[in-house]
N, C-alpha and C positions, 0 to 999 in steps of 0.2 A: 294354588295354595290349598292345602287340605285343612279341614277344620276338625278340631277334637270333638268327639261325640259328647253330648250332654250327659253328665253323670250325676247320679244322686248320691247322698251321703253314704249309704250302705255300699254302693258300688265303689266309691272312693276308698272306703275303709278296707274292703275286700282286696282291691287292687294294691293298696299300700302294703297289706299283709303279704301278698305274693311278691311284691318288689323287695320287701325286707327279707323274705325267706330265700329268694332265688337270686338276688343281686342283679348283675348285668344280664343274666339269661332269663329274666322274668318273663319276657314275651314268648320265648321258646318254650318255657315250662308251661305257660298258660295255653299256648297254642296246642301243645301236645295233649294237655288235659282236655281241651275242647274237642280235639280229634278223636281221642280214645275214651273219654268219659272217666278216666282215672285221674283223680286230683291228688296225686302223690305229693306229700309235703305241704299241702294246703289245708288249713283248718276247716274241719267239716262244716262249721257254721257259715262259712263263706261260699260253699259249693253252690247252693241254690241261687245266690245272688250272681255269682260268676256265670252260671249256666244261663240265667235269664239275660245277662248282658250279652252273652254269645248269641242268643236267639234274637236279640234286638239289633245288634250292630254287625253281626257276622264276623267270621274270622278275619276278613280283610279290614274290618274296622279297628282291629287290634293295632295295626301299624300306625293309626292316627292318634294313639294314646301315648302320652309321654309322662314320665315321672313328675316333672314340674307341672304339667297340665293337670294331673290328678291332685297334687297338693294345692294348686291354685283353685281348682274346682271346689275342694273341700273347704278351703278358707272362704271362698265366695258364699258357700252355703252357711257359713258361720257355725259350722258344726265342729267345735273343738279345734281351732287352728293350732293350738299347741300340740295336739295329738298328731296332726299332719306333719309338723316339723320333726317330731320325735321319730317318725317313720322314714325320714329322709335317709336314703342309703349312704353309707360311708364306705369308701373303697380304700384299701391300704396299698394300692398299686403305686 
């Protein structure tokens, strides 16, 4: 069983922004950004946080992060749980 990396509130918010922007392909988009250094479609305020996360967990750590895990981590941090729910992706499939 793999464990989700420990995330701080800024990391959670940055990841939720990527999830909201890229939907189901958020991991692929973030992995591409981590490999190329081009954070296309990702708010510039989140880039330093996401780059720091990459340096800490590495690209392989991305596979251990889930949308629900990010939301739960933010709620546990008691940093605006309503905001976390607002970022929950909705798919029209």
